[in-house]
C-alpha positions in Angstrom: 10.5 -9.3 3.7 8.8 -7.2 6.3 10.6 -8.3 9.4 14.0 -9.7 10.3 14.0 -13.5 10.6 13.5 -14.7 14.2 12.0 -11.5 15.4 8.8 -12.0 17.4 6.1 -9.6 16.2 2.8 -10.5 17.8 1.0 -7.5 16.2 2.1 -8.5 12.8 1.1 -12.1 13.4 -2.3 -11.0 14.6 -2.8 -8.9 11.5 -1.8 -11.8 9.3 -4.3 -14.1 11.1 -7.0 -11.5 10.7 -6.3 -11.2 7.0 -6.4 -14.9 6.5 -9.7 -15.2 8.6 -11.2 -12.5 6.4 -10.2 -14.4 3.2 -11.5 -17.7 4.6 -14.6 -16.8 6.4 -15.6 -13.2 5.3 -18.8 -12.8 3.3 -18.6 -10.8 0.2 -14.8 -10.4 0.6 -12.8 -8.6 -2.1 -9.6 -10.6 -1.9 -7.3 -8.1 -3.5 -8.7 -5.2 -1.5 -8.2 -7.3 1.7 -4.6 -7.8 0.5 -4.1 -4.1 -0.1 -5.4 -3.3 3.4 -3.2 -6.0 5.0 -0.1 -4.8 3.1 -0.7 -1.2 4.2 -1.0 -2.3 7.8 2.0 -4.6 7.5 4.1 -1.8 6.1 3.1 0.5 8.9 4.0 -2.2 11.5 7.3 -2.6 9.8 8.2 1.1 10.0 7.4 1.8 6.4 4.1 3.7 6.8 2.8 5.2 3.7 0.1 7.9 4.4 -2.6 7.4 1.8 -4.3 10.6 2.8 -1.8 13.4 2.9 1.3 14.8 1.4 4.4 13.6 3.2 6.0 17.0 3.1 3.2 19.7 3.7 0.5 17.5 5.3 -2.2 18.7 2.9 -4.7 16.5 1.2 -3.4 15.4 -2.2 -5.6 16.4 -5.1 -5.3 16.0 -8.9 -1.7 14.8 -9.2 0.4 12.6 -6.9 4.1 12.0 -6.9 6.1 9.3 -5.1 9.3 10.4 -3.3 11.6 7.4 -3.0 14.0 9.5 -1.0 11.3 10.5 1.5 9.3 7.3 1.2 6.1 9.2 0.9 3.5 10.5 -1.5 3.7 14.2 -2.3 1.4 16.8 -3.8 2.3 18.8 -6.9 3.3 21.9 -4.8 5.9 19.8 -2.9 7.2 17.8 -5.8 11.0 17.8 -5.9 13.5 16.6 -8.5 13.5 12.8 -8.7 9.9 12.4 -7.4 8.0 10.2 -9.8 4.4 10.9 -10.9 2.0 8.0 -10.7 -1.6 7.4 -11.5 -3.9 9.5 -9.4 -6.5 6.8 -10.0 -4.1 4.2 -8.3 -3.5 6.6 -5.4 -7.3 7.2 -5.0 -8.0 3.5 -5.0 -5.3 2.9 -2.3 -6.7 5.7 -0.2 -10.3 4.5 -0.6 -9.5 0.9 0.3 -7.4 1.9 3.3 -10.2 4.3 4.6 -12.9 1.7 4.0 -14.7 4.0 1.4 -14.2 1.5 -1.4 -15.9 -1.8 -0.6 -16.2 -3.3 -4.1 -13.2 -4.5 -6.0 -11.8 -3.2 -9.2 -9.3 -5.9 -10.2 -7.1 -3.7 -12.4 -7.0 -0.8 -9.9 -6.2 -3.3 -7.1 -3.5 -4.8 -9.3 -2.0 -1.4 -9.8 -1.9 -0.7 -6.1 -0.2 -4.0 -5.6 2.4 -3.0 -8.2 2.8 0.3 -6.5 3.4 -1.5 -3.1 6.1 -3.6 -4.8 7.8 -0.5 -6.3 7.5 1.3 -2.9 9.2 -1.5 -1.0 11.9 -1.8 -3.7 12.5 2.0 -3.4 12.5 2.5 0.3 13.7 -0.9 1.7 15.4 -2.7 -1.2 13.0 -5.5 -0.9 11.0 -7.1 -3.7 7.9 -9.2 -2.9 8.2 -12.1 -5.3 4.6 -13.1 -4.6 3.1 -9.8 -6.0 3.3 -10.8 -9.7 1.8 -14.2 -8.9 -1.0 -12.6 -6.8 -1.8 -10.1 -9.6 -2.2 -13.0 -12.0 -4.8 -14.7 -9.8 
């Protein structure tokens, strides 16, 4: 889903190996947080970077409310919200931001599941791709 079949992508492969090593050998690993981090990195390497820190339009830190622009493929703040941008849970956004920055080290299963749902929605919106494994991983 992330890369065309047959494409050699050593960076992506190394990220996947690192993620699997973390799951297998890491102490105190939060599996869903590790998956969120891996997916964020994989999206970036695939050209679908989603900045978890700043508004995709003005570059300011997002506070209070967050909207997703499918057209722009980015998160936007209330001031930059345009018609068609969809509001989503600021709690989900904050959790994504915290996991990606390393600020969140303990796992909240429901919040992590919501981030995984958001990633699936994001990929469907910007790339027309659905990760069929996400619902299965959420149920684990």
